[in-house]
C-alpha positions in Angstrom: 12.1 -21.8 18.1 13.8 -18.7 19.4 11.8 -15.7 20.4 8.6 -17.3 18.1 10.8 -17.1 15.3 8.2 -19.2 13.6 6.0 -16.1 13.4 8.5 -14.5 11.1 8.0 -17.4 8.5 5.1 -19.1 9.0 3.1 -17.1 6.3 6.1 -17.1 3.5 5.1 -18.7 0.6 7.4 -22.0 1.4 6.9 -25.4 -0.3 8.9 -27.2 2.8 9.1 -25.7 6.0 9.4 -27.1 9.5 10.7 -26.1 13.0 12.4 -27.4 16.1 9.4 -28.9 17.9 8.3 -30.5 14.1 11.4 -32.8 14.1 12.0 -33.2 17.7 8.7 -33.0 20.0 10.8 -31.9 23.2 13.4 -29.8 21.3 14.8 -26.8 23.6 13.7 -23.2 23.0 17.3 -21.9 22.2 19.0 -25.1 21.0 15.7 -26.0 18.6 15.5 -29.4 17.2 18.4 -31.9 17.0 20.7 -30.9 14.1 21.1 -34.8 12.9 17.4 -34.9 12.6 17.0 -31.6 11.0 19.4 -32.9 8.3 17.7 -36.2 7.6 14.5 -34.1 7.0 16.2 -31.8 4.8 17.8 -34.5 3.0 14.6 -36.1 2.7 12.7 -32.7 1.3 15.5 -31.1 -0.8 14.8 -33.7 -4.0 11.3 -32.5 -4.2 12.0 -28.8 -5.0 12.1 -27.7 -8.6 15.2 -26.2 -9.6 16.4 -23.3 -9.1 15.7 -23.3 -5.6 16.6 -21.4 -2.4 16.5 -23.2 0.9 17.7 -22.6 4.5 19.0 -25.5 6.6 19.1 -23.7 10.1 21.1 -25.7 12.6 21.1 -24.7 15.9 22.7 -27.0 18.5 25.8 -24.8 19.3 23.7 -22.0 20.9 23.6 -22.2 24.8 23.3 -24.4 26.5 25.2 -26.5 23.9 23.9 -29.8 22.6 27.3 -32.8 23.0 27.5 -35.9 22.8 29.4 -37.5 25.9 30.4 -40.5 24.2 32.2 -38.6 21.4 33.5 -35.3 22.8 37.5 -34.8 21.6 37.9 -31.6 23.4 38.5 -32.6 27.1 38.6 -31.4 29.9 35.0 -30.7 29.6 32.3 -28.5 31.8 29.3 -27.0 31.5 29.8 -24.9 34.4 30.4 -21.2 33.6 32.8 -20.7 36.7 35.3 -18.8 36.1 38.3 -21.0 37.4 36.3 -23.7 34.7 36.6 -21.1 32.0 39.1 -23.7 29.8 36.7 -26.4 30.6 33.5 -24.5 29.6 35.3 -23.4 26.2 35.9 -26.9 25.3 32.2 -27.7 26.2 31.2 -25.2 23.4 33.7 -26.9 21.1 32.5 -30.0 21.5 28.9 -29.0 20.5 31.1 -27.5 17.5 32.3 -30.8 16.7 28.8 -32.5 17.1 27.5 -29.7 14.6 30.4 -30.3 11.9 29.5 -33.8 12.1 25.9 -33.5 11.0 26.7 -30.7 8.5 29.3 -32.6 7.0 26.5 -35.8 6.6 24.6 -32.9 4.6 27.0 -31.9 2.5 28.5 -35.4 1.6 24.8 -36.9 0.7 23.8 -33.7 -0.4 26.5 -33.7 -2.9 26.0 -37.2 -4.2 22.4 -36.3 -5.6 21.5 -34.9 -9.0 20.3 -31.6 -7.1 23.7 -31.3 -5.4 25.7 -31.1 -8.7 23.7 -27.7 -9.3 23.6 -26.5 -5.7 25.4 -24.0 -4.0 25.9 -23.8 -0.1 26.7 -20.6 2.0 27.4 -21.4 5.4 27.8 -18.9 8.1 26.6 -18.2 12.1 24.6 -15.5 13.9 27.0 -14.6 16.2 30.5 -16.2 18.4 30.9 -16.7 21.9 32.8 -15.0 24.5 35.0 -17.0 27.3 36.4 -14.0 29.2 38.5 -12.8 26.5 37.3 -9.1 27.9 36.0 -10.3 31.1 32.6 -11.4 29.7 31.3 -14.9 29.0 28.7 -15.8 26.1 27.0 -13.1 23.6 24.9 -10.0 23.5 27.3 -8.5 26.2 29.8 -6.7 23.8 31.0 -6.4 20.2 34.4 -7.4 20.4 35.4 -9.8 17.9 34.9 -13.0 20.0 31.1 -12.0 19.9 31.2 -10.9 16.2 33.5 -12.9 14.5 31.7 -16.0 12.7 32.6 -18.6 10.3 31.5 -18.1 6.5 32.4 -20.3 3.2 31.1 -20.7 -0.2 31.1 -24.5 -1.6 30.1 -25.0 -5.4 30.8 -27.9 -7.8 33.2 -27.3 -10.2 32.1 -25.9 -13.2 29.4 -24.2 -11.6 30.5 -20.7 -11.1 32.7 -18.9 -13.6 36.6 -18.8 -13.0 36.0 -14.6 -12.2 33.3 -15.7 -9.5 35.6 -18.1 -7.7 38.6 -15.5 -7.8 36.2 -12.9 -6.5 35.1 -15.1 -3.5 38.6 -16.3 -3.0 39.9 -12.9 -2.9 37.7 -12.1 0.2 39.4 -14.9 2.4 41.6 -12.7 3.8 39.3 -9.6 3.6 36.4 -8.1 6.1 33.0 -9.4 5.0 29.8 -9.2 6.6 26.4 -11.2 6.8 25.1 -8.1 4.9 26.8 -9.7 1.9 24.8 -12.5 2.2 21.4 -11.2 0.4 22.7 -9.9 -2.6 25.3 -12.9 -2.9 22.5 -15.1 -3.0 20.3 -13.0 -5.5 23.8 -12.9 -7.8 23.4 -16.7 -7.9 19.8 -17.0 -8.5 20.6 -14.7 -11.7 18.4 -11.9 -10.1 21.3 -9.3 -8.9 20.8 -7.6 -12.3 17.1 -7.9 -12.8 15.6 -4.3 -12.9 13.4 -4.8 -10.0 16.2 -6.0 -7.8 18.8 -3.2 -9.1 16.7 -0.6 -7.9 17.0 -1.4 -4.3 21.0 -2.0 -4.7 21.8 1.2 -3.9 20.3 1.1 -0.5 21.4 -2.5 0.0 24.6 -2.4 2.7 26.4 -5.7 1.7 27.8 -6.3 -1.9 27.9 -9.9 -3.6 30.8 -11.9 -3.0 30.6 -13.1 -6.8 31.3 -9.5 -8.3 34.6 -7.8 -7.8 35.2 -6.0 -4.1 34.1 -2.6 -3.7 35.1 0.4 -2.0 34.6 -0.5 2.0 31.3 1.2 3.3 30.8 2.0 6.6 28.5 -0.1 8.4 26.9 0.2 11.6 26.0 -2.9 14.3 24.5 -3.5 17.3 23.7 -6.9 19.2 20.3 -5.4 20.9 17.0 -4.9 18.5 13.5 -4.9 18.6 13.4 -8.7 18.7 16.1 -9.3 21.1 16.5 -6.1 23.7 19.6 -6.1 25.7 19.8 -4.9 29.3 22.5 -2.1 28.3 22.8 -0.1 24.9 26.0 -1.5 22.9 27.1 0.2 20.0 29.4 0.3 16.9 30.3 0.8 13.5 33.0 -0.9 10.8 34.9 -0.1 7.4 37.3 -2.3 6.4 39.2 -3.7 9.0 38.6 -0.3 11.6 36.1 -1.2 14.2 34.7 1.1 16.6 32.2 0.4 19.4 31.2 1.0 23.2 29.0 0.0 25.7 26.4 1.8 27.9 29.3 2.3 30.8 32.0 3.2 28.4 33.3 6.8 28.9 34.3 7.0 25.1 34.3 5.2 21.8 36.8 2.5 21.4 38.9 2.2 18.0 40.4 -0.9 16.7 42.5 -2.0 14.0 41.6 -5.6 13.3 44.1 -6.3 10.7 47.0 -5.7 13.1 44.9 -6.2 16.3 42.8 -9.0 15.5 42.1 -9.9 19.3 41.2 -6.2 20.2 44.2 -5.1 22.7 45.2 -2.0 21.5 42.7 0.5 21.7 43.5 3.3 19.7 41.4 5.8 20.6 37.9 7.2 18.7 40.2 9.9 16.8 42.0 6.6 14.9 38.4 5.7 13.5 37.8 8.9 11.9 34.4 9.6 10.6 33.3 6.6 11.8 32.5 8.7 15.2 29.9 10.5 13.3 28.6 8.1 11.4 28.2 5.8 14.3 26.5 8.5 16.4 24.1 9.8 13.7 22.9 5.7 13.2 22.3 5.1 16.5 21.5 8.7 17.8 24.4 9.2 19.8 26.9 7.8 22.2 25.5 4.5 24.0 26.9 6.1 27.7 24.8 9.5 27.0 21.5 9.6 29.4 
């Protein structure tokens, strides 16, 4: 339901489609419909699809204001207050929302895997953003490009025998390597057997990501921001990354910040822009300058 997102998908040639208010009439704009109800809807409709199919089950209850079950919240103390003195209790409130969502996803996987189509289905899981809890003096998201906002969970679940040994090995090799949301589209195309199709192949050179089913390529420079034409931010927030090296800055910063996430995953040691080499020129070319410039 967020930002009228239904307008993006309403004209797609999908066989089944629903939004937050379709499964819960009083659904919150940011939370969407209840994740448990969404899972129930998906489990009822997926068996009707003809294989091979591509489907998206978009859970959303871990978005602010976070949906929790007061009777099943293992992380305590838990408060919805954003006051600085309640920071850890607020983090627990978020973790309880994640816990509740995990239960819904767990049910989806268990019941889906018990079906005939589940024996031939690969699941890719990811998220759109993380959350800050004052690691760098900010709360929530869209306030910075520090890793607490960008580092999201991601995993691939496939029944035994569905992927080749090489494909499984290529996925496993990325467990400790930087991978990006831009990799998901080529990975899905590969799973559907379309990656090497001549029409798709003509677009591959301009795609920023790579298929996780294939051997890792040389790391590319990728630009990123958490502000867009769909969801603008109050200030410019730009960056770029190649491998573990990450460059970013906010509108009030006087210079780029550079971090080596392999050695410094919490981004405590700013190495200075020179340490990120040509990422500075790359970022300024893509973004049109430095975010602090007029």
